MDTraj code that builds the backbone (N, CA, C; nanometers):
import mdtraj as md
import numpy as np

residues = "UNK UNK UNK UNK UNK UNK UNK UNK UNK UNK UNK UNK UNK UNK UNK UNK UNK UNK UNK UNK UNK UNK UNK UNK UNK UNK UNK UNK UNK UNK UNK UNK UNK UNK UNK UNK UNK UNK UNK UNK UNK UNK UNK UNK UNK UNK UNK UNK UNK UNK UNK UNK UNK UNK UNK UNK UNK UNK UNK UNK UNK UNK UNK UNK UNK UNK UNK UNK UNK UNK UNK UNK UNK UNK UNK UNK UNK UNK UNK UNK UNK UNK UNK UNK UNK UNK UNK UNK UNK UNK UNK UNK UNK UNK UNK UNK UNK UNK UNK UNK UNK UNK UNK UNK UNK UNK UNK UNK UNK UNK UNK UNK UNK UNK UNK UNK UNK UNK UNK UNK UNK UNK UNK UNK UNK UNK UNK UNK UNK UNK UNK UNK UNK UNK UNK UNK UNK UNK UNK UNK UNK UNK UNK UNK UNK UNK UNK UNK UNK UNK UNK UNK UNK UNK UNK UNK UNK UNK UNK UNK UNK UNK UNK UNK UNK UNK UNK UNK UNK UNK UNK UNK UNK UNK UNK UNK UNK UNK UNK UNK UNK UNK UNK UNK UNK UNK UNK UNK UNK UNK UNK UNK UNK".split()
xyz = np.array([
    [-9.6885, 12.9944, -0.1670],
    [-9.7056, 13.0023, -0.3162],
    [-9.8111, 13.0862, -0.3710],
    [-9.9428, 13.0903, -0.3116],
    [-10.0252, 13.1850, -0.3623],
    [-9.9917, 13.3324, -0.3516],
    [-9.8913, 13.3584, -0.2693],
    [-9.8395, 13.4871, -0.2580],
    [-9.7853, 13.5408, -0.3923],
    [-9.7202, 13.4571, -0.4607],
    [-9.6581, 13.4913, -0.5932],
    [-9.7728, 13.5370, -0.6816],
    [-9.8818, 13.4539, -0.6893],
    [-9.9910, 13.4826, -0.7722],
    [-10.0682, 13.6205, -0.7358],
    [-10.0817, 13.6350, -0.5972],
    [-10.1337, 13.7563, -0.5393],
    [-10.0570, 13.8794, -0.5775],
    [-9.9269, 13.8797, -0.5753],
    [-9.8354, 13.9802, -0.6013],
    [-9.8519, 14.0143, -0.7571],
    [-9.8542, 13.9166, -0.8341],
    [-9.8598, 13.9350, -0.9757],
    [-9.9997, 13.9982, -1.0160],
    [-10.1059, 13.9423, -0.9634],
    [-10.2368, 14.0013, -0.9919],
    [-10.2525, 14.1454, -0.9451],
    [-10.1873, 14.1819, -0.8405],
    [-10.2001, 14.3159, -0.7789],
    [-10.1165, 14.4047, -0.8632],
    [-10.0046, 14.3631, -0.9214],
    [-9.9045, 14.4571, -0.9946],
    [-9.9356, 14.4674, -1.1503],
    [-10.0213, 14.3824, -1.1986],
    [-10.0438, 14.3962, -1.3452],
    [-10.1520, 14.4892, -1.3786],
    [-10.1583, 14.5417, -1.4972],
    [-10.2642, 14.6192, -1.5314],
    [-10.3706, 14.5342, -1.6040],
    [-10.4906, 14.5269, -1.5403],
    [-10.5856, 14.4429, -1.5902],
    [-10.6751, 14.5145, -1.6905],
    [-10.7370, 14.4384, -1.7904],
    [-10.8250, 14.4924, -1.8899],
    [-10.9712, 14.5074, -1.8305],
    [-11.0217, 14.6198, -1.8479],
    [-11.1668, 14.6324, -1.7973],
    [-11.2467, 14.6734, -1.9306],
    [-11.3742, 14.6272, -1.9191],
    [-11.4594, 14.6661, -2.0359],
    [-11.5631, 14.7725, -1.9942],
    [-11.5932, 14.8647, -2.0819],
    [-11.6858, 14.9654, -2.0506],
    [-11.8258, 14.9092, -2.0146],
    [-11.8977, 15.0013, -1.9256],
    [-12.0230, 14.9555, -1.8991],
    [-12.1290, 14.9439, -2.0100],
    [-12.1631, 15.0540, -2.0678],
    [-12.2561, 15.0616, -2.1862],
    [-12.3747, 14.9908, -2.1560],
    [-12.4178, 14.8940, -2.2471],
    [-12.5524, 14.8147, -2.2355],
    [-12.5200, 14.6835, -2.1821],
    [-12.4200, 14.6589, -2.1039],
    [-12.3869, 14.5321, -2.0459],
    [-12.4387, 14.5331, -1.9000],
    [-12.4650, 14.4114, -1.8490],
    [-12.4963, 14.3786, -1.7192],
    [-12.3807, 14.3474, -1.6453],
    [-12.3404, 14.4188, -1.5303],
    [-12.2193, 14.3784, -1.4561],
    [-12.2365, 14.2467, -1.3797],
    [-12.1472, 14.1651, -1.3876],
    [-12.1499, 14.0295, -1.3114],
    [-12.0058, 14.0027, -1.2535],
    [-12.0034, 13.9035, -1.1727],
    [-11.8666, 13.8580, -1.1177],
    [-11.8699, 13.7152, -1.0986],
    [-11.7633, 13.6438, -1.1097],
    [-11.7501, 13.5073, -1.0761],
    [-11.6272, 13.4919, -0.9967],
    [-11.6328, 13.3807, -0.9050],
    [-11.5225, 13.3443, -0.8318],
    [-11.4311, 13.2357, -0.9058],
    [-11.3096, 13.2485, -0.9191],
    [-11.2303, 13.1520, -0.9748],
    [-11.1633, 13.0775, -0.8605],
    [-11.2234, 12.9726, -0.8055],
    [-11.1778, 12.9061, -0.6863],
    [-11.0587, 12.8196, -0.7168],
    [-10.9487, 12.8464, -0.6432],
    [-10.8313, 12.7660, -0.6544],
    [-10.8274, 12.6738, -0.5268],
    [-10.8325, 12.5435, -0.5459],
    [-10.8424, 12.4524, -0.4387],
    [-10.7221, 12.3511, -0.4332],
    [-10.6738, 12.3257, -0.3157],
    [-10.5673, 12.2185, -0.3043],
    [-10.6420, 12.0838, -0.3175],
    [-10.5880, 12.0061, -0.4069],
    [-10.6398, 11.8702, -0.4248],
    [-10.5256, 11.7727, -0.4267],
    [-10.5590, 11.6414, -0.4343],
    [-10.4547, 11.5405, -0.4347],
    [-10.3710, 11.5529, -0.5533],
    [-10.4221, 11.6135, -0.6618],
    [-10.3461, 11.6202, -0.7848],
    [-10.2787, 11.7673, -0.7938],
    [-10.2714, 11.8285, -0.6893],
    [-10.2042, 11.9772, -0.6810],
    [-10.3188, 12.0750, -0.6909],
    [-10.2820, 12.1942, -0.7248],
    [-10.3787, 12.2990, -0.7379],
    [-10.4858, 12.2703, -0.8423],
    [-10.6050, 12.3006, -0.8167],
    [-10.7140, 12.2788, -0.9142],
    [-10.8135, 12.3933, -0.9165],
    [-10.8895, 12.4040, -1.0218],
    [-10.9870, 12.5023, -1.0279],
    [-11.1282, 12.4349, -1.0127],
    [-11.2129, 12.4992, -0.9378],
    [-11.3464, 12.4416, -0.9114],
    [-11.4494, 12.5037, -1.0067],
    [-11.5263, 12.4178, -1.0669],
    [-11.6292, 12.4569, -1.1670],
    [-11.7634, 12.4032, -1.1195],
    [-11.8686, 12.4628, -1.1793],
    [-12.0068, 12.4194, -1.1703],
    [-12.0586, 12.3799, -1.3104],
    [-12.1451, 12.2805, -1.3077],
    [-12.2282, 12.2663, -1.4256],
    [-12.3561, 12.3179, -1.3946],
    [-12.4015, 12.4145, -1.4730],
    [-12.5211, 12.4864, -1.4503],
    [-12.6423, 12.3904, -1.4819],
    [-12.7494, 12.4094, -1.4081],
    [-12.8715, 12.3310, -1.4312],
    [-12.9418, 12.3720, -1.5650],
    [-13.0458, 12.2953, -1.5991],
    [-13.1175, 12.3328, -1.7196],
    [-13.2309, 12.4187, -1.6691],
    [-13.2514, 12.4470, -1.5468],
    [-13.3635, 12.5388, -1.4860],
    [-13.3165, 12.6784, -1.4769],
    [-13.1875, 12.7187, -1.4978],
    [-13.1606, 12.8560, -1.4907],
    [-13.1981, 12.9298, -1.6114],
    [-13.2017, 13.0711, -1.5944],
    [-13.2516, 13.1495, -1.7025],
    [-13.1505, 13.1590, -1.8159],
    [-13.0201, 13.1667, -1.7796],
    [-12.9140, 13.1800, -1.8815],
    [-12.8146, 13.0723, -1.8674],
    [-12.7445, 13.0439, -1.9745],
    [-12.6213, 12.9502, -1.9828],
    [-12.6689, 12.8028, -1.9232],
    [-12.7802, 12.7647, -1.9633],
    [-12.8273, 12.6345, -1.9180],
    [-12.7345, 12.5159, -1.9610],
    [-12.7026, 12.4271, -1.8698],
    [-12.6148, 12.3177, -1.8899],
    [-12.4776, 12.3430, -1.9241],
    [-12.4277, 12.4642, -1.9052],
    [-12.2944, 12.5009, -1.9341],
    [-12.1982, 12.4914, -1.8081],
    [-12.0778, 12.4796, -1.8300],
    [-11.9744, 12.4792, -1.7262],
    [-11.9300, 12.6323, -1.7024],
    [-11.9284, 12.6528, -1.5692],
    [-11.8974, 12.7923, -1.5387],
    [-11.8276, 12.7915, -1.3977],
    [-11.7863, 12.9133, -1.3699],
    [-11.7412, 12.9350, -1.2285],
    [-11.8614, 12.9830, -1.1502],
    [-11.8610, 12.9595, -1.0135],
    [-11.9774, 13.0217, -0.9404],
    [-11.9807, 13.1801, -0.9528],
    [-12.1060, 13.2212, -0.9768],
    [-12.0997, 13.3715, -0.9728],
    [-12.2378, 13.4193, -1.0367],
    [-12.2573, 13.5534, -1.0511],
    [-12.3771, 13.6049, -1.0998],
    [-12.3740, 13.7561, -1.1071],
    [-12.4939, 13.8073, -1.1308],
    [-12.5098, 13.9455, -1.1416],
    [-12.4795, 14.0260, -1.0174],
    [-12.4060, 14.1390, -1.0361],
    [-12.3788, 14.2328, -0.9168],
    [-12.5066, 14.2943, -0.8675],
    [-12.5363, 14.2940, -0.7466],
    [-12.6407, 14.3536, -0.6798],
    [-12.6076, 14.4939, -0.6306],
    [-12.6968, 14.5860, -0.6220],
    [-12.6611, 14.7213, -0.5745],
    [-12.6015, 14.7177, -0.4357],
    [-12.6354, 14.6220, -0.3501],
    [-12.5770, 14.6174, -0.2075],
    [-12.4353, 14.5602, -0.2115],
    [-12.3864, 14.4931, -0.3196],
    [-12.2601, 14.4343, -0.3300],
    [-12.1516, 14.5479, -0.3176],
    [-12.0520, 14.5240, -0.2409],
    [-11.9443, 14.6262, -0.2179],
    [-11.8432, 14.6216, -0.3353],
    [-11.8603, 14.5484, -0.4374],
    [-11.7612, 14.5350, -0.5364],
    [-11.7814, 14.3914, -0.5924],
    [-11.6978, 14.3627, -0.7102],
    [-11.6980, 14.2295, -0.7636],
    [-11.6628, 14.1218, -0.6704],
    [-11.5645, 14.1548, -0.5771],
    [-11.5222, 14.0449, -0.4829],
    [-11.6487, 14.0088, -0.3946],
    [-11.7206, 14.1011, -0.3515],
    [-11.8439, 14.0774, -0.2724],
    [-11.9471, 13.9869, -0.3553],
    [-11.9577, 14.0288, -0.4721],
    [-12.0565, 13.9605, -0.5618],
    [-12.0165, 13.8148, -0.5822],
    [-11.8870, 13.7943, -0.6148],
    [-11.8319, 13.6570, -0.6401],
    [-11.8562, 13.5766, -0.5175],
    [-11.8148, 13.6289, -0.3912],
    [-11.8237, 13.5503, -0.2828],
    [-11.9743, 13.5240, -0.2378],
    [-12.0555, 13.6255, -0.2449],
    [-12.2078, 13.6156, -0.2209],
    [-12.2683, 13.4927, -0.3098],
    [-12.2341, 13.5040, -0.4413],
    [-12.2934, 13.4153, -0.5407],
    [-12.2295, 13.2717, -0.5077],
    [-12.1081, 13.2633, -0.4633],
    [-12.0492, 13.1287, -0.4399],
    [-12.1243, 13.0645, -0.3189],
    [-12.1639, 13.1480, -0.2227],
    [-12.2269, 13.0855, -0.1076],
    [-12.3615, 13.0477, -0.1544],
    [-12.4352, 13.1232, -0.2383],
    [-12.5621, 13.0912, -0.2797],
    [-12.5736, 12.9740, -0.3663],
    [-12.4733, 12.9606, -0.4514],
    [-12.4854, 12.8492, -0.5501],
    [-12.4327, 12.7160, -0.5108],
    [-12.3134, 12.7270, -0.4236],
    [-12.2507, 12.5949, -0.3843],
    [-12.2178, 12.5899, -0.2265],
    [-12.2696, 12.6836, -0.1560],
    [-12.2511, 12.6856, -0.0081],
    [-12.1154, 12.7166, 0.0357],
    [-12.0284, 12.7839, -0.0447],
    [-11.8882, 12.8070, -0.0117],
    [-11.8924, 12.9262, 0.0874],
    [-11.8371, 12.9017, 0.2030],
    [-11.8272, 12.9947, 0.3065],
    [-11.7167, 13.1154, 0.2691],
    [-11.7673, 13.2386, 0.2581],
    [-11.6712, 13.3445, 0.2227],
    [-11.5472, 13.3534, 0.3050],
    [-11.5741, 13.3169, 0.4333],
    [-11.4558, 13.3326, 0.5301],
    [-11.3453, 13.2300, 0.4998],
    [-11.3839, 13.1300, 0.4194],
    [-11.2939, 13.0197, 0.3887],
    [-11.2282, 13.0503, 0.2466],
    [-11.2390, 13.1706, 0.1968],
    [-11.1729, 13.2033, 0.0683],
    [-11.0785, 13.3256, 0.0943],
    [-10.9544, 13.3072, 0.0442],
    [-10.8542, 13.4235, 0.0518],
    [-10.8447, 13.4762, -0.0902],
    [-10.9027, 13.6020, -0.1011],
    [-10.9058, 13.6640, -0.2394],
    [-10.7728, 13.7021, -0.2803],
    [-10.7207, 13.6608, -0.3982],
    [-10.5848, 13.6842, -0.4354],
    [-10.5759, 13.8002, -0.5319],
    [-10.6911, 13.8264, -0.6067],
    [-10.6896, 13.9338, -0.6958],
    [-10.7911, 13.9162, -0.8056],
    [-10.7826, 14.0060, -0.9078],
    [-10.8813, 14.0129, -1.0133],
    [-10.8167, 13.9993, -1.1515],
    [-10.8878, 13.9139, -1.2361],
    [-10.8318, 13.8991, -1.3662],
    [-10.9157, 14.0063, -1.4614],
    [-10.8741, 13.9934, -1.5961],
    [-10.9259, 14.0905, -1.6988],
    [-11.0847, 14.0573, -1.7013],
    [-11.1449, 14.1661, -1.7291],
    [-11.3013, 14.1526, -1.7514],
    [-11.3160, 14.0771, -1.8885],
    [-11.4265, 14.0096, -1.8926],
    [-11.4650, 13.9365, -2.0186],
    [-11.6172, 13.9535, -2.0356],
    [-11.6592, 13.8927, -2.1422],
    [-11.8101, 13.9138, -2.1709],
    [-11.8637, 13.7902, -2.2145],
    [-11.9969, 13.7881, -2.2135],
    [-12.0753, 13.6712, -2.2687],
    [-12.1381, 13.7286, -2.4064],
    [-12.1421, 13.6264, -2.5001],
    [-12.1862, 13.6768, -2.6319],
    [-12.3327, 13.7124, -2.6507],
    [-12.4166, 13.6162, -2.6014],
    [-12.5576, 13.6321, -2.6316],
    [-12.6300, 13.7301, -2.5378],
    [-12.5936, 13.7343, -2.4130],
    [-12.6791, 13.8128, -2.3239],
    [-12.6093, 13.9300, -2.2599],
    [-12.4981, 13.9661, -2.3147],
    [-12.4346, 14.0937, -2.2789],
    [-12.4066, 14.1086, -2.1333],
    [-12.3418, 14.0121, -2.0642],
    [-12.2894, 14.0164, -1.9305],
    [-12.1503, 14.0626, -1.9390],
    [-12.1158, 14.1694, -1.8517],
    [-11.9640, 14.2072, -1.8441],
    [-11.9189, 14.1379, -1.7094],
    [-11.8268, 14.0448, -1.7290],
    [-11.7907, 13.9442, -1.6132],
    [-11.6627, 13.9900, -1.5631],
    [-11.6508, 14.0079, -1.4237],
    [-11.5180, 14.0305, -1.3557],
    [-11.4886, 13.9099, -1.2798],
    [-11.3800, 13.8416, -1.3212],
    [-11.3314, 13.7191, -1.2442],
    [-11.2475, 13.7500, -1.1216],
    [-11.2881, 13.6891, -1.0125],
    [-11.2149, 13.7172, -0.8888],
    [-11.1452, 13.5766, -0.8479],
    [-11.0130, 13.5867, -0.8414],
    [-10.9434, 13.4617, -0.8052],
    [-10.9330, 13.4522, -0.6551],
    [-10.9739, 13.3326, -0.5987],
    [-10.9698, 13.3166, -0.4690],
    [-10.9179, 13.1793, -0.4227],
    [-10.8237, 13.1790, -0.3309],
    [-10.7704, 13.0452, -0.2772],
    [-10.8549, 12.9919, -0.1643],
    [-10.9119, 12.8692, -0.1922],
    [-11.0069, 12.8191, -0.0891],
    [-10.9076, 12.7622, 0.0220],
    [-10.9251, 12.8114, 0.1400],
    [-10.8301, 12.7834, 0.2425],
    [-10.8144, 12.6316, 0.2832],
    [-10.9244, 12.5631, 0.2960],
    [-10.9209, 12.4175, 0.3252],
    [-10.8973, 12.3363, 0.1985],
    [-10.8330, 12.2080, 0.2116],
    [-10.8145, 12.1241, 0.0972],
    [-10.9514, 12.0676, 0.0541],
    [-10.9600, 12.0301, -0.0666],
    [-11.0768, 11.9718, -0.1279],
    [-11.1437, 11.8666, -0.0467],
    [-11.0728, 11.7792, -0.0053],
    [-11.1268, 11.6593, 0.0875],
    [-11.1993, 11.7046, 0.2006],
    [-11.1518, 11.8160, 0.2592],
    [-11.2156, 11.8750, 0.3849],
    [-11.3547, 11.9476, 0.3426],
    [-11.3466, 12.0172, 0.2326],
    [-11.4597, 12.0958, 0.1933],
    [-11.5685, 12.0296, 0.1191],
    [-11.5322, 11.9334, 0.0399],
    [-11.6237, 11.8633, -0.0559],
    [-11.7495, 11.8252, 0.0093],
    [-11.7428, 11.7675, 0.1238],
    [-11.8562, 11.7195, 0.1913],
    [-11.9526, 11.8334, 0.2408],
    [-11.8904, 11.9539, 0.2479],
    [-11.9689, 12.0799, 0.2903],
    [-12.0349, 12.1450, 0.1747],
    [-11.9935, 12.1124, 0.0450],
    [-12.0438, 12.1759, -0.0654],
    [-12.1824, 12.1271, -0.0900],
    [-12.2766, 12.2163, -0.0782],
    [-12.4229, 12.1861, -0.1025],
    [-12.4673, 12.2702, -0.2138],
    [-12.4766, 12.2201, -0.3297],
    [-12.5207, 12.2893, -0.4448],
    [-12.6709, 12.3393, -0.4398],
    [-12.7031, 12.4538, -0.4892],
    [-12.8282, 12.5010, -0.5045],
    [-12.8887, 12.4294, -0.6354],
    [-12.9558, 12.3169, -0.6260],
    [-12.9952, 12.2353, -0.7392],
    [-13.0852, 12.3055, -0.8310],
    [-13.1360, 12.4151, -0.8041],
    [-13.2163, 12.5050, -0.9041],
    [-13.1025, 12.5669, -0.9970],
    [-12.9829, 12.5876, -0.9470],
    [-12.8855, 12.6629, -1.0398],
    [-12.7642, 12.5607, -1.0709],
    [-12.7312, 12.4723, -0.9845],
    [-12.6106, 12.3854, -1.0135],
    [-12.6463, 12.2430, -1.0107],
    [-12.6011, 12.1773, -1.1153],
    [-12.6251, 12.0253, -1.1157],
    [-12.5000, 11.9550, -1.0504],
    [-12.3813, 12.0060, -1.0701],
    [-12.2627, 11.9479, -1.0284],
    [-12.1492, 12.0407, -0.9922],
    [-12.0701, 12.0063, -0.8968],
    [-11.9471, 12.0845, -0.8705],
    [-11.8332, 11.9927, -0.8891],
    [-11.7242, 12.0272, -0.9573],
    [-11.6159, 11.9515, -0.9838],
    [-11.4780, 12.0325, -0.9995],
    [-11.3746, 11.9545, -0.9824],
    [-11.2354, 12.0161, -0.9929],
    [-11.1639, 11.9665, -1.1187],
    [-11.0851, 12.0637, -1.1794],
    [-10.9921, 12.0267, -1.2876],
    [-10.8557, 12.0710, -1.2470],
    [-10.7616, 11.9828, -1.2314],
    [-10.6232, 12.0261, -1.1864],
    [-10.5661, 12.1250, -1.2869],
    [-10.4931, 12.2268, -1.2367],
    [-10.4256, 12.3259, -1.3219],
    [-10.3353, 12.2498, -1.4261],
    [-10.2715, 12.1467, -1.3711],
    [-10.1799, 12.0637, -1.4573],
    [-10.2519, 11.9971, -1.5807],
    [-10.3789, 11.9729, -1.5670],
    [-10.4546, 11.9243, -1.6808],
    [-10.4815, 12.0212, -1.7882],
    [-10.5008, 12.1483, -1.7506],
    [-10.5122, 12.2583, -1.8503],
    [-10.3732, 12.2821, -1.9088],
    [-10.2744, 12.2752, -1.8326],
    [-10.1361, 12.2980, -1.8943],
    [-10.1045, 12.1966, -1.9935],
    [-10.1627, 12.0733, -1.9709],
    [-10.1250, 11.9668, -2.0594],
    [-10.2112, 11.9547, -2.1807],
    [-10.3063, 12.0487, -2.1959],
    [-10.4047, 12.0710, -2.3040],
    [-10.3862, 12.1894, -2.3790],
    [-10.3933, 12.1859, -2.5153],
    [-10.3739, 12.3073, -2.5924],
    [-10.5205, 12.3477, -2.6249],
    [-10.5337, 12.4819, -2.5866],
    [-10.6764, 12.5349, -2.6046],
    [-10.6974, 12.5399, -2.7596],
    [-10.8177, 12.5190, -2.7964],
    [-10.8699, 12.5403, -2.9377],
    [-10.9549, 12.6571, -2.9510],
    [-10.9683, 12.7024, -3.0760],
    [-11.0544, 12.8105, -3.1029],
    [-11.1682, 12.7781, -3.1979],
    [-11.2839, 12.8208, -3.1478],
    [-11.4010, 12.8054, -3.2314],
    [-11.4476, 12.9390, -3.2777],
    [-11.4881, 12.9528, -3.4026],
    [-11.5322, 13.0803, -3.4461],
    [-11.6963, 13.0805, -3.4308],
    [-11.7407, 13.1827, -3.3751],
    [-11.8781, 13.1960, -3.3431],
    [-11.9352, 13.3198, -3.4257],
    [-12.0312, 13.2897, -3.5021],
    [-12.0955, 13.4038, -3.5946],
    [-12.2261, 13.4367, -3.5360],
    [-12.2392, 13.5618, -3.4837],
    [-12.3602, 13.6215, -3.4235],
    [-12.3913, 13.7415, -3.5232],
    [-12.4782, 13.7162, -3.6211],
    [-12.5385, 13.8119, -3.6954],
    [-12.4280, 13.8771, -3.7871],
    [-12.3328, 13.7951, -3.8382],
    [-12.2275, 13.8509, -3.9255],
    [-12.1038, 13.9075, -3.8466],
    [-12.1134, 13.9074, -3.7185],
    [-12.0074, 13.9448, -3.6296],
    [-11.9343, 13.8160, -3.5781],
    [-11.8118, 13.7894, -3.6261],
    [-11.7472, 13.6747, -3.5912],
    [-11.6587, 13.6953, -3.4655],
    [-11.6695, 13.6106, -3.3664],
    [-11.5872, 13.6181, -3.2504],
    [-11.5215, 13.4814, -3.2342],
    [-11.3845, 13.4895, -3.2001],
    [-11.3166, 13.3693, -3.1637],
    [-11.3375, 13.3328, -3.0181],
    [-11.3651, 13.2030, -3.0027],
    [-11.4013, 13.1629, -2.8622],
    [-11.2927, 13.0464, -2.8257],
    [-11.2150, 13.0713, -2.7330],
    [-11.1284, 12.9567, -2.6932],
    [-11.2032, 12.8537, -2.6074],
    [-11.1624, 12.7236, -2.6330],
    [-11.2226, 12.6196, -2.5492],
    [-11.1148, 12.5098, -2.5199],
    [-11.1422, 12.4481, -2.4086],
    [-11.0477, 12.3400, -2.3606],
    [-11.1370, 12.2202, -2.3528],
    [-11.0856, 12.1082, -2.3939],
    [-11.1412, 11.9757, -2.3791],
    [-11.0586, 11.9098, -2.2791],
    [-11.0986, 11.9069, -2.1568],
    [-11.0128, 11.8366, -2.0481],
    [-11.1137, 11.7427, -1.9701],
    [-11.0619, 11.6198, -1.9528],
    [-11.1357, 11.5236, -1.8788],
    [-11.2711, 11.4967, -1.9151],
    [-11.2917, 11.5017, -2.0441],
    [-11.4261, 11.4722, -2.0976],
    [-11.5253, 11.5755, -2.0909],
    [-11.4765, 11.7003, -2.0638],
    [-11.5564, 11.8178, -2.0480],
    [-11.5100, 11.9318, -2.1406],
    [-11.6037, 11.9980, -2.1889],
    [-11.5640, 12.1241, -2.2747],
    [-11.5921, 12.2499, -2.1932],
    [-11.4773, 12.3295, -2.1810],
    [-11.4903, 12.4454, -2.1081],
    [-11.4600, 12.5540, -2.2069],
    [-11.5714, 12.6424, -2.2327],
    [-11.5524, 12.7369, -2.3490],
    [-11.6195, 12.8641, -2.3036],
    [-11.6282, 12.9497, -2.4034],
    [-11.6950, 13.0893, -2.3960],
    [-11.6275, 13.1722, -2.2929],
    [-11.7042, 13.2430, -2.2131],
    [-11.6479, 13.3385, -2.1144],
    [-11.5631, 13.2518, -2.0171],
    [-11.6097, 13.1446, -1.9779],
    [-11.5319, 13.0556, -1.8897],
    [-11.3955, 13.0172, -1.9427],
    [-11.3950, 12.9782, -2.0732],
    [-11.2727, 12.9545, -2.1383],
    [-11.1758, 13.0678, -2.1548],
    [-11.2229, 13.1865, -2.1756],
    [-11.1442, 13.3000, -2.1723],
    [-11.0849, 13.3359, -2.0262],
    [-11.1642, 13.3087, -1.9260],
    [-11.1178, 13.3369, -1.7984],
    [-11.0051, 13.2304, -1.7596],
    [-11.0310, 13.1098, -1.8038],
    [-10.9235, 13.0024, -1.7751],
    [-10.7898, 13.0510, -1.8386],
    [-10.8128, 13.0856, -1.9759],
    [-10.6802, 13.1241, -2.0434],
    [-10.6126, 13.2435, -1.9801],
    [-10.6847, 13.3400, -1.9273],
    [-10.6265, 13.4477, -1.8564],
    [-10.5601, 13.4045, -1.7379],
    [-10.6396, 13.3144, -1.6615],
    [-10.5778, 13.2623, -1.5307],
    [-10.4479, 13.1986, -1.5530],
    [-10.4501, 13.1151, -1.6493],
    [-10.3227, 13.0340, -1.6792],
    [-10.2115, 13.1259, -1.7209],
    [-10.2424, 13.2270, -1.8018],
    [-10.1367, 13.3076, -1.8431],
    [-10.0810, 13.3935, -1.7210],
    [-10.1493, 13.4378, -1.6415],
    [-10.1197, 13.5078, -1.5131],
    [-10.0333, 13.4106, -1.4232],
    [-10.0834, 13.2891, -1.4071],
    [-10.0194, 13.1912, -1.3199],
    [-9.8848, 13.1697, -1.3732],
    [-9.8548, 13.1498, -1.5066],
    [-9.7386, 13.1193, -1.5620],
    [-9.6461, 13.2504, -1.5556],
    [-9.6978, 13.3675, -1.5748],
    [-9.6213, 13.4894, -1.5556],
    [-9.5697, 13.4933, -1.4115],
    [-9.6435, 13.4478, -1.3121],
    [-9.6148, 13.4594, -1.1708],
    [-9.5203, 13.3517, -1.1363],
    [-9.4949, 13.2479, -1.2146],
    [-9.4221, 13.1309, -1.1767],
    [-9.4981, 13.0542, -1.0735],
    [-9.6188, 13.0417, -1.0820],
    [-9.7025, 12.9663, -0.9876],
    [-9.7734, 12.8505, -1.0642],
    [-9.7914, 12.7342, -1.0089],
    [-9.7476, 12.7043, -0.8772],
    [-9.6066, 12.6506, -0.8768],
])
top = md.Topology()
chain = top.add_chain()
for i, resn in enumerate(residues, 1):
    res = top.add_residue(resn, chain, resSeq=i)
    for name in ("N", "CA", "C"):
        top.add_atom(name, md.element.get_by_symbol(name[0]), res)
traj = md.Trajectory(xyz[None], top)
């Protein structure tokens, strides 16, 4: 089944954002097999990090000069933040670039199928508690059963519409909400799962 998603991601024209004054970053959008079907893995960021304190995000961070591309950044950061072994991730493709409003990160989301089921890997997830307070899953079906809402965010007179999802008592919004929306659209277009 992930092959459908891989094929769709490789054949679509993805939107990229210009460099300019933004900082390049990448996140892994981990797809995990769970007892409730395919799920997305998220982190709850700690209050000790420099940016996005206490927010829900995908594992990821700033691209380093030694990274061979966004895939390498996403996999390196996932290992650093949650102990996810890059060898246990099958990269399926890349979603549209997105941005963060306040701190000008240009984020490239990398979709990766975690090879082992959640029950097998959850015990091995060791969060970097300086960066991550919690690691959790949200089934793809829970997102599909939820209508995303739009919040208007005013930053110095510039109004931006920000999608958000309220699922399982958690608010997933901002850049992460945009990534989820793009992922769900691509998955639906691919007929996955």
